[in-house]
C-alpha positions as CSV (number, residue, x, y, z in Angstrom):
1,M,0.0,0.0,0.0
2,S,1.4,3.3,-1.0
3,R,1.6,5.7,1.9
4,I,0.8,8.7,-0.3
5,L,-2.8,9.4,0.6
6,V,-4.2,12.2,-1.4
7,L,-7.3,13.9,0.0
8,S,-9.5,14.9,-2.9
9,L,-12.4,17.2,-2.5
10,P,-14.6,16.6,-5.7
11,L,-16.5,17.3,-1.1
12,L,-19.0,17.4,-2.6
13,L,-20.9,19.0,-1.4
14,S,-20.4,18.7,-4.9
15,S,-19.9,18.6,-5.3
16,Q,-21.3,22.0,-6.4
17,I,-18.7,20.9,-8.8
18,V,-20.3,21.7,-11.8
19,L,-22.2,24.9,-11.4
20,A,-20.5,28.1,-12.0
21,D,-21.1,29.7,-8.6
22,H,-20.2,26.8,-6.4
23,P,-17.0,24.8,-5.7
24,T,-17.1,21.1,-5.3
25,V,-18.3,19.5,-2.2
26,A,-17.6,15.8,-2.4
27,F,-14.3,14.4,-1.5
28,G,-12.5,11.2,-1.1
29,L,-9.2,9.7,-0.1
30,E,-7.0,8.1,-2.7
31,S,-3.5,6.9,-3.1
32,A,-2.6,6.1,-6.7
33,G,-6.2,6.5,-7.6
34,P,-8.1,9.3,-9.3
35,I,-8.0,13.0,-8.3
36,N,-11.7,14.0,-8.3
37,T,-13.5,10.6,-8.3
38,I,-13.9,9.1,-4.8
39,S,-12.1,5.8,-4.5
40,A,-13.6,2.8,-2.7
41,T,-10.2,1.9,-1.3
42,T,-9.7,2.9,2.3
43,A,-6.6,4.0,4.3
44,P,-4.7,1.3,6.2
45,D,-5.4,0.9,9.9
46,G,-3.6,3.6,11.9
47,V,-2.4,5.7,9.0
48,L,-2.9,9.5,9.4
49,A,-2.8,11.6,6.3
50,F,-2.9,15.4,5.6
51,G,-3.6,17.3,2.4
52,I,-4.0,20.7,0.9
53,R,-6.1,21.0,-2.2
54,T,-6.9,24.1,-4.3
55,E,-9.8,24.1,-6.8
56,V,-10.1,27.1,-9.2
57,I,-13.2,27.5,-11.4
58,N,-12.8,30.1,-14.2
59,N,-16.1,31.4,-15.5
60,D,-17.1,32.9,-18.9
61,R,-18.3,36.1,-17.2
62,F,-21.1,38.3,-18.4
63,T,-20.1,41.7,-19.8
64,T,-21.3,44.9,-18.3
65,S,-23.6,45.5,-21.3
66,E,-25.1,42.0,-20.9
67,L,-25.9,42.6,-17.3
68,E,-27.4,46.0,-18.1
69,A,-29.6,44.4,-20.7
70,Y,-30.9,41.8,-18.3
71,G,-31.6,44.5,-15.7
72,A,-33.4,46.6,-18.3
73,A,-35.6,43.6,-19.1
74,D,-36.3,43.3,-15.3
75,I,-34.8,39.8,-15.2
76,E,-33.9,39.3,-11.5
77,G,-31.2,37.1,-10.0
78,V,-28.7,37.3,-12.9
79,H,-25.2,37.6,-11.7
80,S,-21.6,37.0,-12.7
81,V,-18.6,35.8,-10.8
82,D,-15.2,35.8,-12.6
83,E,-13.5,33.1,-10.5
84,I,-14.1,30.8,-7.6
85,R,-11.1,29.6,-5.6
86,N,-11.5,26.8,-2.9
87,T,-8.5,26.0,-0.8
88,S,-9.1,23.1,1.6
89,L,-7.2,21.6,4.5
90,S,-7.9,17.9,4.9
91,V,-7.1,15.1,7.3
92,A,-8.0,11.4,7.2
93,Y,-7.4,8.5,9.6
94,G,-7.7,4.8,9.1
95,L,-9.8,3.6,12.1
96,T,-9.7,0.1,10.7
97,E,-8.6,-1.5,7.4
98,D,-12.1,-1.0,6.2
99,L,-13.2,2.3,7.7
100,T,-11.6,5.7,7.0
101,I,-12.8,9.0,8.6
102,S,-12.0,12.2,6.7
103,A,-12.6,15.9,7.4
104,R,-12.2,19.0,5.3
105,L,-12.2,22.7,6.0
106,P,-12.3,25.0,3.0
107,Y,-11.4,28.6,2.5
108,I,-13.6,30.0,-0.4
109,E,-13.0,33.1,-2.5
110,R,-15.3,34.6,-5.2
111,K,-13.8,37.2,-7.4
112,N,-15.6,40.2,-9.0
113,I,-19.2,39.6,-8.1
114,R,-21.5,41.6,-10.3
115,E,-25.3,41.6,-10.6
116,A,-28.0,42.9,-13.0
117,E,-30.4,45.4,-11.4
118,H,-33.5,47.2,-12.6
119,D,-33.6,50.8,-11.4
120,G,-36.0,53.5,-12.6
121,G,-36.8,51.7,-15.8
122,E,-33.2,51.3,-16.7
123,G,-30.8,48.4,-16.4
124,E,-27.6,48.6,-14.3
125,A,-24.7,46.3,-13.5
126,H,-23.8,46.6,-9.9
127,T,-20.3,45.6,-8.8
128,H,-20.1,44.1,-5.3
129,G,-16.4,43.1,-5.2
130,D,-14.9,39.9,-3.7
131,S,-16.2,37.6,-1.0
132,S,-13.9,35.4,1.1
133,G,-13.9,33.4,4.3
134,F,-13.8,29.9,5.8
135,G,-16.5,27.6,4.5
136,D,-18.4,24.8,6.2
137,L,-16.7,21.8,7.9
138,L,-17.3,18.5,6.2
139,V,-16.8,15.1,7.9
140,M,-17.1,11.9,5.9
141,G,-16.8,8.2,6.5
142,N,-15.8,5.6,3.9
143,Y,-16.8,2.0,4.9
144,R,-15.5,-0.7,2.6
145,F,-17.9,-3.7,2.7
146,L,-16.3,-5.7,-0.1
147,S,-12.7,-6.4,-1.0
148,V,-11.9,-9.3,-3.2
149,N,-9.7,-10.0,-6.2
150,G,-8.7,-6.3,-6.7
151,L,-12.4,-5.2,-6.4
152,D,-13.4,-2.8,-3.6
153,A,-16.8,-1.4,-2.8
154,S,-17.7,1.1,-0.1
155,I,-20.5,3.1,1.4
156,L,-20.0,6.9,1.8
157,L,-21.7,8.8,4.6
158,G,-21.0,12.4,5.5
159,V,-22.3,15.5,7.3
160,K,-21.6,19.2,6.7
161,A,-21.8,21.5,9.7
162,P,-22.7,25.2,9.5
163,T,-19.3,26.5,10.6
164,G,-18.6,28.8,7.7
165,E,-18.7,32.6,7.4
166,T,-22.2,33.9,6.6
167,Q,-21.8,37.6,7.4
168,D,-19.3,38.7,4.7
169,K,-20.0,42.2,3.3
170,D,-19.4,43.7,-0.2
171,D,-17.5,46.8,-1.2
172,H,-20.5,49.0,-0.2
173,G,-20.8,47.5,3.4
174,E,-23.8,45.5,2.5
175,R,-24.1,41.8,3.5
176,F,-23.6,39.5,0.5
177,E,-26.6,37.4,-0.4
178,A,-26.4,33.8,0.9
179,E,-25.3,32.2,-2.3
180,F,-22.2,34.4,-2.3
181,Q,-21.2,33.7,1.3
182,P,-18.4,31.2,2.1
183,G,-20.7,29.3,4.4
184,T,-24.3,28.2,3.9
185,G,-25.5,28.3,7.5
186,S,-27.2,24.9,7.0
187,W,-26.7,21.3,8.1
188,D,-26.3,19.1,5.1
189,F,-26.1,15.3,4.8
190,L,-24.3,13.1,2.2
191,L,-24.9,9.5,1.2
192,G,-23.3,7.5,-1.6
193,T,-21.3,4.6,-2.8
194,A,-18.0,4.0,-4.5
195,V,-16.4,1.1,-6.5
196,S,-12.8,0.5,-7.5
197,H,-11.0,-2.2,-9.4
198,T,-7.3,-2.6,-10.2
199,N,-5.8,-4.8,-12.9
200,G,-2.1,-4.5,-13.1
201,A,-1.2,-0.9,-14.0
202,V,-4.8,0.0,-14.7
203,G,-7.4,1.2,-12.2
204,Y,-11.1,1.8,-12.6
205,H,-13.1,3.9,-10.2
206,A,-16.6,5.2,-10.0
207,N,-18.8,6.9,-7.3
208,I,-22.2,8.6,-6.8
209,L,-22.9,10.9,-3.9
210,Y,-26.2,12.6,-3.0
211,N,-26.1,15.8,-1.0
212,K,-29.3,16.6,0.9
213,T,-29.4,20.2,1.9
214,S,-31.5,22.2,4.3
215,E,-32.4,25.9,4.8
216,G,-29.6,28.0,6.0
217,S,-28.7,31.7,6.4
218,Q,-31.0,34.4,5.0
219,H,-33.7,31.7,4.6
220,T,-31.8,30.3,1.6
221,E,-31.6,26.6,0.8
222,V,-28.9,25.6,-1.8
223,G,-30.4,22.9,-4.0
224,D,-29.9,19.2,-3.4
225,A,-27.2,17.8,-5.6
226,L,-26.2,14.4,-7.1
227,S,-22.6,14.0,-8.1
228,Y,-21.4,11.2,-10.3
229,N,-17.8,10.4,-11.3
230,A,-15.9,7.8,-13.2
231,A,-12.1,7.5,-13.8
232,V,-9.5,5.3,-15.4
233,T,-5.9,5.5,-14.0
234,Y,-2.6,4.2,-15.3
235,R,0.7,3.9,-13.6
236,L,3.6,5.0,-15.8
237,S,6.4,3.7,-13.6
238,S,7.6,0.1,-13.6
239,H,6.7,-0.3,-9.9
240,D,4.0,-2.9,-9.2
241,H,0.7,-1.2,-9.4
242,A,-0.7,-3.2,-6.5
243,S,-0.1,-0.1,-4.5
244,H,-3.4,1.1,-5.9
245,G,-5.1,-1.3,-3.5
246,H,-3.1,-0.3,-0.4
247,H,-2.0,-3.9,0.2
248,H,1.5,-3.3,1.3
249,T,3.6,-0.5,2.9
250,D,5.8,1.3,0.4
251,K,8.9,2.5,2.4
252,T,11.0,3.4,-0.7
253,N,11.5,6.9,-2.1
254,E,11.0,5.7,-5.6
255,V,9.2,8.4,-7.7
256,K,5.9,7.1,-9.2
257,W,3.8,8.7,-11.9
258,D,0.1,8.1,-12.4
259,I,-2.1,9.5,-15.1
260,S,-5.9,9.6,-15.1
261,L,-8.8,10.5,-17.2
262,E,-12.1,11.3,-15.4
263,A,-15.7,12.3,-16.2
264,N,-17.0,14.4,-13.3
265,G,-20.6,15.5,-13.2
266,E,-23.2,17.0,-11.0
267,T,-26.9,17.7,-11.2
268,R,-28.3,20.2,-8.8
269,R,-31.8,21.4,-8.0
270,K,-32.7,25.1,-8.0
271,N,-32.0,27.1,-4.9
272,K,-34.9,28.2,-2.7
273,I,-35.3,31.6,-1.0
274,F,-38.1,31.8,1.6
275,G,-39.4,28.6,0.0
276,G,-39.6,30.0,-3.5
277,K,-37.4,28.6,-6.3
278,E,-34.6,30.8,-7.7
279,E,-35.0,30.6,-11.4
280,N,-31.4,31.2,-12.4
281,S,-29.9,28.4,-10.4
282,G,-29.4,24.6,-10.7
283,G,-28.7,22.4,-13.6
284,T,-26.2,19.8,-14.9
285,T,-22.5,20.1,-15.8
286,V,-20.1,17.4,-16.7
287,Y,-16.3,17.8,-16.9
288,L,-13.7,15.8,-18.8
289,S,-10.7,15.9,-16.5
290,P,-7.2,14.6,-17.4
291,G,-4.8,14.6,-14.5
292,I,-1.4,13.4,-13.2
293,K,-0.1,12.4,-9.8
294,V,3.5,12.0,-8.6
295,S,4.5,10.4,-5.3
296,A,7.7,9.5,-3.5
297,G,8.0,8.1,0.0
298,N,5.2,9.6,2.2
299,F,4.6,12.7,0.0
300,G,2.6,13.2,-3.2
301,G,1.3,15.9,-5.5
302,F,-1.4,16.1,-8.2
303,I,-3.0,18.4,-10.8
304,S,-6.1,18.0,-12.9
305,V,-7.6,20.3,-15.6
306,G,-11.3,19.9,-16.3
307,V,-13.1,21.1,-19.4
308,P,-16.9,21.2,-19.4
309,I,-18.4,18.8,-22.1
310,I,-22.0,19.2,-20.9
311,E,-23.5,22.4,-19.6
312,N,-27.3,22.4,-19.1
313,T,-27.9,25.1,-16.5
314,K,-31.3,26.4,-15.6
315,G,-32.3,30.0,-16.3
316,I,-29.5,32.6,-17.1
317,Q,-26.1,31.6,-15.7
318,T,-22.5,32.1,-16.8
319,D,-20.8,29.1,-18.4
320,V,-17.6,27.6,-17.0
321,D,-14.3,28.0,-19.0
322,N,-12.3,25.4,-17.0
323,R,-11.7,24.0,-13.6
324,I,-8.1,23.4,-12.2
325,V,-7.5,21.2,-9.2
326,A,-4.0,20.9,-7.6
327,G,-2.5,20.0,-4.3
328,F,-0.3,17.7,-2.3
329,S,-0.5,15.3,0.7
330,F,1.7,13.5,3.2
331,A,1.1,10.6,5.5
332,L,2.4,9.6,8.9
């Protein structure tokens, strides 16, 4: 078993992955596995791992004239965010060979928030500036109930606590709307499953994760989300790829390279404010995400670049240009 345990947060809460105004929420713990897809393989008993992961979502922002036109047409709730950056600190511990507990604390930044407004019969584009702060703490358990002939299957169970910032203010001293706050102010629950299979240098992984949300700050409920991911990984080095399965302890400092190709998707329901649906929210986005990992000893790093291949958002929303995920981890 490779001691390089990478904490990937594809958390899921997610996985808000796909929609332009939300970072991913779902996350898993992998070694030589995928970067965004949650692996069914668990950490070895007694192994403690730490990780730092940054996710950057670059949006195809609306121009000022476009926002003014939406405002003139009295179309409410249309906004534009240039970039979303989610930097997470993660920790995971193998309670047993088949049960791993993970936790993630994100710091979320939204750049250049602008919104269409209707004022006196004319359309305006209001600039609110940047929002930033710590997001909500997520704790997840990965219980492996099957492990035979290179095939692992596990149950995923998680909870997100309302620990994040919900009072951040814009450039004008006004409180940001709930959807622009780093934290949601709500208790959310996650349930899913993951499957992994290794065959020599090749690994196959898939997972689904449902995120059940509740009403949070400013009487806003972010829509429930279903994330679904699949990945193929390949070890480039000559080292035995059995390390994918965590079956032995790798005490060497040999450098290992793994490449991956993933499909990462999310379908999210519309947000609700005071019980009413927000028309310009929700939808489906799927990324095609090639990536690479490198590991040596107890340390590892990774990078993945995702390009949207399906974007079916509801109402008027900005498209995503790309999503970049990078980070490193180490194990004790």
